C-alpha positions as CSV (number, residue, x, y, z in Angstrom):
1,M,79.0,112.2,95.7
2,K,80.2,109.7,93.2
3,L,79.1,110.3,89.6
4,L,79.6,108.0,86.7
5,R,78.5,107.0,83.2
6,Y,77.6,103.4,82.3
7,G,76.7,101.4,79.2
8,P,78.1,100.6,75.8
9,A,80.8,102.9,74.5
10,G,79.3,105.9,72.8
11,R,75.9,105.3,74.4
12,E,76.7,105.8,78.1
13,Q,74.0,107.0,80.5
14,P,74.5,109.1,83.6
15,G,74.5,107.5,87.0
16,M,75.4,107.9,90.7
17,L,76.9,105.4,93.2
18,D,74.9,105.5,96.4
19,P,76.5,105.1,99.9
20,S,75.8,101.3,99.8
21,G,77.6,100.9,96.5
22,T,74.5,100.5,94.4
23,L,74.6,102.0,90.9
24,R,71.6,104.4,90.5
25,S,70.4,105.8,87.2
26,L,70.2,109.6,86.7
27,S,68.7,109.3,83.2
28,G,65.3,110.7,84.4
29,R,67.1,113.8,85.9
30,I,69.8,114.7,83.5
31,A,70.7,113.8,79.9
32,D,74.4,113.2,80.6
33,I,77.2,114.3,82.8
34,G,79.1,117.0,80.9
35,P,80.7,120.3,81.5
36,G,77.4,121.9,82.6
37,E,76.7,119.3,85.2
38,L,80.2,119.9,86.7
39,A,79.3,123.5,87.7
40,P,78.8,124.1,91.5
41,Q,75.1,124.7,91.3
42,S,74.5,121.6,89.2
43,L,76.5,119.5,91.6
44,R,74.5,120.9,94.5
45,S,71.3,120.0,92.8
46,L,72.5,116.4,92.1
47,A,73.7,116.1,95.7
48,A,70.3,117.1,97.0
49,L,68.7,114.1,95.3
50,D,67.7,111.1,97.4
51,P,69.7,108.2,95.9
52,A,67.1,105.7,97.2
53,A,64.5,107.4,95.0
54,L,66.6,106.8,91.9
55,P,66.2,103.5,89.9
56,A,68.8,100.9,90.6
57,V,70.7,99.7,87.5
58,P,70.6,95.9,87.1
59,G,73.5,93.7,86.3
60,S,77.1,94.9,85.9
61,P,77.2,97.3,83.0
62,R,80.4,98.6,81.4
63,I,81.7,101.8,83.1
64,G,82.8,104.6,80.9
65,V,84.6,107.9,81.5
66,P,82.6,109.4,84.3
67,F,81.9,112.7,82.4
68,A,81.8,113.8,78.8
69,G,83.0,116.9,77.0
70,T,86.7,117.0,78.0
71,R,88.5,119.4,75.7
72,K,92.0,119.3,77.3
73,F,93.8,116.3,79.0
74,I,96.8,118.0,80.7
75,A,99.5,116.0,82.4
76,I,102.3,116.8,84.8
77,G,105.5,114.9,84.6
78,L,108.1,114.1,87.3
79,N,105.9,115.4,90.1
80,Y,106.6,113.0,92.9
81,A,109.9,113.4,94.9
82,D,110.2,109.6,95.3
83,H,109.6,109.0,91.6
84,A,112.2,111.6,90.6
85,A,114.6,109.8,92.9
86,E,114.0,106.4,91.3
87,T,114.7,107.9,87.9
88,H,117.8,109.6,89.1
89,Q,116.5,113.0,88.1
90,A,116.5,116.3,90.1
91,P,113.1,117.6,91.0
92,P,112.0,120.1,88.4
93,P,112.1,123.8,89.4
94,E,108.6,124.3,87.8
95,P,105.9,121.8,86.8
96,V,106.6,119.8,83.7
97,V,103.4,120.2,81.6
98,F,102.5,118.1,78.5
99,Q,99.2,116.9,77.0
100,K,97.6,113.5,76.4
101,A,95.4,113.3,73.3
102,I,91.7,113.4,73.9
103,T,91.4,110.3,71.7
104,C,93.2,108.2,74.3
105,L,90.3,108.7,76.9
106,Q,88.5,105.5,77.7
107,G,86.6,103.7,80.5
108,P,88.5,102.5,83.6
109,N,88.2,98.8,82.7
110,D,88.4,98.9,79.0
111,A,91.3,97.0,77.3
112,V,94.5,98.9,76.8
113,M,96.1,98.4,73.4
114,I,99.8,98.1,73.0
115,P,100.6,100.4,70.0
116,R,102.0,99.1,66.7
117,G,105.8,98.9,67.0
118,S,105.8,99.4,70.8
119,R,108.6,97.8,72.9
120,K,108.3,99.8,76.1
121,T,104.6,100.3,77.1
122,D,104.5,101.2,80.8
123,W,102.0,102.1,83.6
124,E,101.4,105.1,85.9
125,V,98.7,105.4,88.5
126,E,97.8,109.1,88.9
127,L,95.4,111.4,90.6
128,G,93.2,113.3,88.1
129,V,91.8,116.7,88.8
130,V,88.6,117.6,87.0
131,I,87.8,121.3,86.4
132,G,84.3,122.5,87.2
133,T,84.5,126.2,86.6
134,R,86.6,128.3,84.1
135,A,90.0,129.3,85.5
136,Q,92.4,132.0,84.2
137,Y,95.3,133.1,86.3
138,A,93.7,131.5,89.3
139,E,95.3,132.4,92.6
140,E,96.7,129.4,94.4
141,R,94.7,130.1,97.6
142,H,91.4,130.0,95.5
143,A,92.5,127.4,93.0
144,L,90.6,124.4,94.4
145,E,87.4,126.4,94.1
146,H,87.6,125.6,90.3
147,V,87.8,121.9,90.9
148,A,84.7,119.7,90.5
149,G,86.3,116.6,91.8
150,Y,88.9,113.9,91.4
151,V,89.4,110.6,89.5
152,V,91.8,107.8,89.1
153,V,93.9,108.0,85.9
154,N,96.2,105.4,84.4
155,D,98.7,107.5,82.5
156,V,99.8,104.7,80.2
157,S,103.0,105.5,78.5
158,E,105.2,104.2,75.7
159,R,108.8,105.0,76.9
160,E,110.6,104.6,73.6
161,F,108.1,106.9,71.8
162,Q,108.2,109.3,74.8
163,L,111.9,109.5,75.5
164,E,114.0,108.0,72.7
165,R,112.3,109.5,69.6
166,A,113.0,113.2,68.8
167,G,110.4,115.7,70.0
168,T,108.1,116.1,72.9
169,W,106.7,113.5,75.4
170,D,103.2,113.7,73.8
171,K,103.6,111.0,71.2
172,G,104.4,108.5,73.9
173,K,101.5,109.5,76.1
174,G,98.5,109.9,73.8
175,C,98.2,106.6,72.0
176,D,94.7,105.2,71.6
177,T,93.5,103.7,75.0
178,F,96.3,105.3,77.0
179,G,94.0,107.3,79.1
180,P,91.7,105.2,81.3
181,V,89.7,107.5,83.6
182,G,87.3,106.6,86.5
183,P,85.4,104.5,87.6
184,W,83.7,107.6,89.0
185,L,84.1,111.3,89.6
186,V,84.3,111.9,93.4
187,T,83.2,115.5,94.2
188,R,85.7,117.7,96.0
189,D,83.7,117.9,99.2
190,E,84.2,114.2,99.8
191,I,88.0,114.4,99.9
192,A,89.1,115.8,103.2
193,D,92.8,116.2,102.2
194,V,93.8,115.7,98.5
195,Q,97.4,115.7,99.6
196,A,97.0,112.6,101.8
197,L,95.7,109.9,99.4
198,G,97.2,106.5,99.2
199,M,97.6,105.1,95.7
200,W,98.8,101.7,94.2
201,L,99.1,99.7,91.1
202,E,99.5,95.9,90.4
203,V,100.7,94.1,87.3
204,N,99.5,90.5,87.1
205,G,98.7,90.6,90.8
206,E,102.1,91.8,91.8
207,R,102.4,95.2,93.6
208,M,104.4,97.6,91.5
209,Q,103.5,101.0,92.8
210,T,102.8,102.2,96.3
211,G,102.6,105.9,97.0
212,N,100.8,108.8,98.5
213,T,99.9,112.2,97.1
214,R,101.8,113.8,100.1
215,T,105.1,113.3,98.2
216,M,104.0,115.5,95.3
217,I,106.6,118.2,94.5
218,F,103.8,120.6,93.4
219,G,100.4,120.1,95.1
220,V,97.0,120.2,93.4
221,A,96.2,123.8,94.2
222,H,99.6,124.9,92.9
223,L,99.1,122.9,89.7
224,V,95.7,124.3,88.9
225,S,97.0,127.8,89.5
226,Y,100.2,127.2,87.5
227,V,98.5,125.7,84.5
228,S,95.9,128.4,84.4
229,R,98.6,131.0,83.8
230,F,99.4,129.4,80.4
231,M,96.0,128.2,79.2
232,T,92.4,128.7,80.2
233,L,91.0,125.7,82.1
234,E,87.4,124.9,81.2
235,P,84.8,122.6,82.8
236,G,85.5,119.0,82.0
237,D,89.3,119.6,81.5
238,I,91.5,117.0,83.3
239,I,94.9,117.6,84.9
240,T,96.6,114.3,85.8
241,T,99.2,115.1,88.4
242,G,102.1,112.7,88.1
243,T,102.9,109.2,89.5
244,P,104.6,107.8,92.5
245,P,107.6,105.4,92.3
246,G,107.4,101.9,90.8
247,V,107.0,102.4,87.0
248,G,108.3,99.7,84.8
249,A,111.0,101.7,83.2
250,A,112.7,102.3,86.6
251,K,112.6,98.6,87.8
252,Q,115.9,97.1,88.8
253,P,117.9,95.1,87.9
254,K,116.2,95.6,84.5
255,P,113.1,97.4,83.3
256,I,109.7,95.7,83.0
257,F,107.3,96.5,80.2
258,L,103.8,95.4,79.4
259,K,102.8,92.7,76.9
260,A,99.6,91.4,75.5
261,G,97.7,89.4,78.2
262,D,99.1,91.3,81.1
263,T,96.5,92.6,83.6
264,L,96.6,95.9,85.5
265,R,94.8,96.8,88.7
266,L,95.1,100.2,90.3
267,G,93.4,102.6,92.7
268,I,93.5,105.6,94.9
269,D,91.9,105.9,98.4
270,G,88.3,107.0,98.1
271,L,88.4,107.2,94.3
272,G,87.8,103.6,93.4
273,E,89.8,101.0,91.3
274,Q,90.5,100.3,87.7
275,R,91.2,96.9,86.0
276,Q,92.6,96.5,82.5
277,T,93.9,93.8,80.2
278,L,96.6,94.5,77.7
279,I,95.9,93.5,74.1
280,A,98.0,93.9,70.9
281,W,97.0,96.3,68.2
282,P,94.5,96.2,66.5
283,G,92.8,93.9,69.0
284,P,90.0,91.5,68.3
285,S,87.5,94.1,67.3
286,G,89.4,97.3,66.8
287,P,90.0,100.2,69.2
288,P,87.6,100.2,72.1
289,R,86.2,103.6,73.1
290,G,84.9,104.9,76.4
């Protein structure tokens, strides 16, 4: 099942993508897609609906973040063996955990703003894991039972802020608009093997990243279990799980960074695609929200 939210920023409505690719409205069935709708029983109830009986949504509305109510946006760094190799770093002995600000969340196709003073804005296609049930000290063998589904995430990053200014990575990861999520939440039952998903990203039509979740150093089940040792995971929380090789900072013979007017297109097998245009702060009408 593919769940999404559509409409103007801040006024999104719940929807479902049917097997033919038609957007169907869920407004007559639920008020929104939030933490309560991510619970197993709620997902089963939605899956039991006949999509053909739901109203088709006309036109091509804006797509927002596919669920509301996220309280934690957790990220994992340096989690692909081939990405670690391109950055000339040893694979970490334990997952590298940091957080992206909730205020960076936005729809998958909303414009990405280059922050004021940025010189090194970069891209990262990532698999996002969406929590559906509360997890504390989850055993790895049961960890995926806490997962509602999966999403595409672009972990947009400002490398100077992240790596060259004192302190943690967070300030280079949580700038406004640095967290496009979606286009839809694909429920866990639709993904046969989360560790075998192809992923890619293009800048201005040129392929930059090509990877597969099989090269993760720490797999999804391990990450859910690991993070739940240090903080309670709650429905609607997102864990974005690292990026494959091809980031701009690692390009040879010299790094490539994003500028206003650049376009990004990225996707993961079975999870859909995102498209973004880069704009300079503050943009034509201020920070977009999704």
